[in-house]
C-alpha positions as CSV (number, residue, x, y, z in Angstrom):
1,M,-16.0,6.6,-17.2
2,W,-16.2,5.6,-13.7
3,R,-13.8,6.2,-11.0
4,V,-13.4,5.8,-7.2
5,E,-13.2,9.4,-6.0
6,A,-11.6,8.6,-2.9
7,T,-8.1,8.4,-1.2
8,L,-7.1,5.2,0.3
9,Y,-4.9,5.1,3.3
10,V,-2.7,2.0,4.0
11,T,0.2,1.1,6.4
12,H,2.2,-0.8,4.1
13,E,3.2,-0.2,0.3
14,P,0.9,-2.2,-1.9
15,C,2.0,-5.4,-3.7
16,P,1.6,-5.9,-7.4
17,M,-1.8,-7.5,-7.0
18,C,-3.1,-4.7,-4.8
19,A,-1.6,-2.0,-7.1
20,G,-3.4,-3.5,-10.1
21,A,-6.7,-3.7,-8.2
22,L,-6.3,-0.1,-7.4
23,V,-5.4,1.0,-11.2
24,N,-8.6,-1.2,-12.4
25,A,-10.8,0.4,-9.7
26,R,-9.4,4.0,-10.8
27,V,-8.7,5.0,-7.2
28,K,-7.9,8.7,-7.3
29,R,-5.3,8.9,-4.6
30,L,-3.1,6.5,-2.5
31,V,-1.3,7.5,0.8
32,Y,0.8,4.8,2.4
33,G,3.2,4.7,5.3
34,C,6.1,2.4,5.3
35,P,8.0,1.1,2.0
36,N,7.7,-2.5,1.0
37,P,11.2,-3.6,-0.1
38,K,10.5,-7.0,-0.9
39,A,7.3,-6.5,-3.0
40,G,6.5,-2.9,-3.4
41,A,4.7,-2.1,-6.6
42,V,4.2,1.7,-5.9
43,T,7.9,2.9,-5.6
44,S,10.0,0.2,-4.2
45,L,10.2,-2.5,-7.0
46,Y,7.6,-1.3,-9.6
47,S,5.7,1.8,-10.3
48,I,2.2,0.0,-11.3
49,V,0.2,3.0,-10.2
50,T,1.9,5.8,-11.9
51,D,2.9,3.7,-15.1
52,T,2.1,5.8,-18.0
53,R,1.3,2.6,-20.4
54,L,-1.8,2.0,-18.3
55,N,-5.1,3.4,-18.5
56,H,-5.1,5.0,-15.1
57,R,-2.8,6.8,-12.8
58,M,-3.2,8.1,-9.4
59,E,-1.7,10.4,-7.0
60,V,0.7,9.0,-4.4
61,T,2.0,10.2,-1.2
62,A,4.3,7.9,0.4
63,G,6.2,7.8,3.7
64,V,3.3,9.3,6.0
65,L,4.2,8.2,9.5
66,A,6.5,5.6,8.1
67,H,8.3,4.8,11.3
68,D,4.9,4.4,13.2
69,C,3.4,2.1,10.5
70,A,6.6,0.1,10.5
71,A,6.5,-0.5,14.1
72,L,2.8,-1.3,14.1
73,L,3.3,-4.1,11.4
74,T,6.4,-5.2,13.3
75,Q,4.2,-5.6,16.7
76,F,1.3,-7.4,14.7
77,F,3.6,-10.1,13.2
78,A,5.6,-10.6,16.3
79,E,2.2,-11.2,18.3
80,L,1.0,-13.5,15.4
81,R,4.2,-15.6,15.8
82,R,3.6,-16.0,19.6
83,G,0.4,-17.4,19.0
84,P,-2.9,-16.9,20.9
85,T,-3.0,-16.5,24.6
86,Y,-5.8,-17.9,26.5
87,Q,-6.8,-16.7,29.9
């Protein structure tokens, strides 16, 4: 049986599609920063990556630098809404 012997680090809690991909890839460990209250599929709304009914589960570490990750995402989307700046 193969598995991805790696730790995936992300700023935002994965959605159901991403969490399912992590399970199917059999990633060993997930570390994420801020929760995703609208679509989180690790701890917020669903627990896909730790669901005992599935064929693979992974270790999860949540909330690492959560405030910094949330600020980074807020800044990114604020800049995206402002549009490109040409000089």
